[in-house]
N, C-alpha and C positions, 0 to 999 in steps of 0.2 A: 948343504944337501943340494944335489944337482936336480934341476927340474926336467931333465931329459932333452933340453935344447942347448946344453952347454953353458947354461947360466946358473949361477949360484943363487939359490932361493933363500933369502933371509927370513922368510916367514916361519918355516918349520924349525924346531930344534935340530941342530946338526947331529949327524950320526956320531961325531966324535964326542959329543957331550955324554957324560955319565948321568945316571939317575940321581946321584948324590948332588948334582948341581941344581936340581929342582927340588922344591919342598912339596911338590905334588907329583903324582906318577907321570913320568915323562911320556909313557906310551898312551896316556889319556889326554895329552895336550894335542888338540886337533887344529888343522888348518881350516879356517872358516870360509876360505875361498877368495876374497878380494885381495889378499896379501897385505903386507905391511903398509900402512897409510893408504890402502885402497879405499877405506872409509876415512875421509879426511876430517880430523878434528878441527874445530873452529878456534882460531887463535886471536882473532880481532872481533869480538862480539859487538854487534850494533843493536841499540835498544830504541824502542819507541814507547809511548805512554798508552795507557789502557784505552783511551777513547780514540786512538789511532789504529787499533787492532781490528781488522776485518777478516782475518784468515782463520780465526778460531771459532768453533761451535761451543755452545754452553757445556756440552759433556766431554769436550776434549780435555785431556789431562795436562797439567803443568807441574813442574817442580819449582818450589819457591825457596828463596834464601833471603834472610834479613841480616843486614849489617847496620845496626842502629836504625836510623830512619830511612836508610837506603834499602829498598825492598825490590827484589827482582824475580821475574818468572821466566822459566826456561821451558818452552812447550815441547811435549813429546813429539809433535809433528816435525820439529827441527831435529831433536835428538835421535829420532828413528833413523835419520839419514847420516848423522855425524857422530853420535855416541859420546863425544867428549867436547866440552866447551871450556877453554882456559880463559878465566875472567879475573879481573882485578877490581875489587870493591874498595871503598875508602880505607878499610883496615885489614883486608885479607887478600891473599893470592889464592884463588879458588879454582879447582878443577871440578866441574860438574860431570860425573861419570855415569852414563846410563847404558844399560844393555837391553835392546829390544827383545832378545830371545828369552830373557828371564824376567823382563819387566821391572828391573831393579835400578834405582837411582840413588846416588849419594854424593856428598861433596867431600873432597880431600884438599888439604892445604898443600900448596906447591913449594913450600920452603922446607928444605932438608939441610940441617945445620945452618949455615949462613948463605946457602946458595938457593936461588929460585930456579925451578924447572918448569917445563910444560909437559903434558901427557899427550901421547898419541895412541892410535888404535893399532895394535900389533898384527891384527888379523888372525890371532890364535884364540882358541877357546878351551876352557876346561869346564866340564859339566855344563856345556852349552852357554857358558857365561864369559863375558868379555875379559880378555887379558890386556889391560893397558900397558904401555911402556913409558918410562920417563926419558925425556930426550937428553938429560944431563949425563946419565950413566948407561942408558939402553937396558936398564933392568926391567924385567917383566913382573907384573903385579896381578894379583887376583882380586877382583872387585869384592866378591862375596866372602873371601877369607880375610879381607881388609889388611893385606900385607904384600910385600914383594916376595915372589916365589922363585926368582931366578936372577942372577946377575950380581953386581957389586953391592946392591942394597938388599940382597936376599935376607928375609926375616924382619926387615924394617916395617914398622907400622906407621901410616900417615896420621896426622891430626885429622880427625873426622868432623865434618859439619853435616849434621842431619838436615835434610831438606824436607819441606812439607809438600807432599804430593796431594793434589786435589783437582777438582774440575775447574775449568775456566770460569764457570758461573760462580762458584764459591770464591775463587781467588779474586775476581774483579769486584765482587761485593765486599770482601774483606779489605782489599787494598786498591781502591779506585785510583790512587795516584802512583801505583807501582810502575816500575820499568818492565818492559816485556821484550824478550829477544825477538828481533824482527826477521823477516824473510831475506833481508839484505845480508846474506852469509858470505858472499864472495864466490858462491858456487851455483851452478844451474841444476836444480833438482825439482822434481814435481812434489812439492811439500804437501799438496792436497791429497796425495795418494800414499797409502801405507805400503812400504816396500816389501812386506812379507806375505802378501795375499791374505788368505783366510787364517793365518797362523794364530791370531789372537783368540779366535773362537773355535778352532778345530781341536780335536783331542790328540794331536800328534806332535812329536818333537822333531826338529831337524837334525839333532845330534844326540848320541847316546849319553846317558848319565850313569853315575856309579851306584846310585841308590834310588829306589822309588818307594813311595808311601801312599797307599790307597785311601787313607782316612779322609782326604780332601781331594776334589777333582784337580787334575794337573795344573790347570791355568786359573784357578780361583785366586784372586788377588787377596793376599793376607799381609798383615804387618808382622814382621819378624824382628825381635830384639835379639842382638847377638852379644855374647860375652865370652871372649876367648874362643874355646872350641864348643861352646854350647849355644843353643838358640831356643827361643820360645815364640810361637806364632799365635796371633789373634785374628779372629774372623769378624767381618763386618756384621753378620747376623748375630754373633755372640755379643757384640757391642750394643746393638739395638735392644737385644733381649734383657740387657742389664741396665737400662735407663741411660745409655750413652756413657757409662762409666764402668770400668773393670778394675778391680784391685787384685794383684797377683804377686806371689813371691816367685823370684827367679834367681837361682844361685844365692848370693848373699844380699840380694836387693829386694826391696819392696817397690813394686811398680804401680803407677796409676796410668791407665790407658783411657783416652777420651776422644770423642769425635762423634760422627754419625754416618750411617749409610746414605741418608738423603743428601748430606753435604759432600759425600765421597771424601771423607777426611778421617784419619785415625793416626794418633801420635801417642807416644809413651814417654813417661818421665819417672825419675827416681823420687820417691816421696821424702827422702832424706836430703836436707840441704847441706851445703859445704860446711856450715858451722855445726852440723850434727843434729839440728832440729828436725823432727819428723812431723810433717804437716798432715792434717786431716782434710781431704779434698771432697768437694761436691761440685756438681755442675753449676754454672752461673746462669742467671736470667738475662745477662747482658748479651747482645748479639756478637757473633763472630767478628773480629778475630779473638775476642774474649772467650775463654774456654773453661777455666776452672776458677773456683773460689775456695778459700780455706778457712780454718778455724781462727786465724789471726786477722781476718778481714782483708786479705789480699785478693786481687784478681790477676790471673795469669793468662797470657795469650797462647796462640797455637805454637809459637816458638819457645814457650817456657819462660817468657819474660814477665815480670811483675809490672803491670801497667797502672795499678793503683793499690793503695794500702801502705802499711808501714814498711814493706819491703820493696816499694816501687824502685825499679832500676836493677833489682837483683834478677838472677836467672836460676831456674831449676837445673839440677845436674842432669846432663843429657846421658842417654844410653844409646850406643850404636844401634841403628834401626833402619830398615828399608821396607817399603811396600813392594811386593813383587809376586810372581807366580809361585804357588805352593810348591811345585815340583822342584824349583831351584833351591829353596831352603832345605828341603828334604834330601836333596842330592849332596849338599855340602855338610849338612848336620844331621846324620842318620838318626840320632837320638832326640831330635827336636821335640819339645813339649808342645802340647796343643790344649 
């Protein structure tokens, strides 16, 4: 597609492409403005420790990932400007993918077959949500559909790593020895400023979406659990009203949702274990990161790991989930349960 200056613009889907080459409506794929890699992903992340962090306020949000004892926090203040961080933890090749316009963050594995790739920011949007591309095949992906929507890997779903989103205050209390992504990004950005003005708090969107749902205000942060083409959302006030614990059926799964509004934390797990056992959960009296106890005497943390009890070392079955703005989940999943 020519940009009017005799240059070929790689950002927008070419005129020669047919709709069949996209799993989403091609005419709803929009140019976000900066162009391909105009928002630079971070490929060489640098970390500091909690007591070295001076740029985060207590209510600033972070996305957390745990690989055994290696626990890392990726601040929104950095992701707002870069959207993708390609990282290698001791056992995983991880892409942290965050979209400031939808407020959604998730981790994807970067191994496809026996090849490792990195992800970049295509500059394209669908339903106001980031379309990452992988640098191995140049395929385009939808963060909120959790799959490639165009290119050689079209239809491929990544291995998903759920991230724990919470406030800096909660995170540093839970994991005082955690690594934290530093301001040493290799780029000059004003990380103290939010790049989208009043977007977080105003009632407007920058780009159109295909479906809206007035049951919840546009930018209320909710937790959405996603299962194929279905989604179910949970609200923080709903969590508090139910004693910080919600039990809910969703598709063929029974979920337990736990956390609290005061801690700015909400996560969901399957109550059925890999061996078929169905556990009965309650809140625990132990401090965070301990989150749940069960009828067998196990205690589970915010990442769904048994930290004490007969199942110590085991993990609860994850369900794909993200915290984000309500409008984004309603746009992608029009029949979303609430």
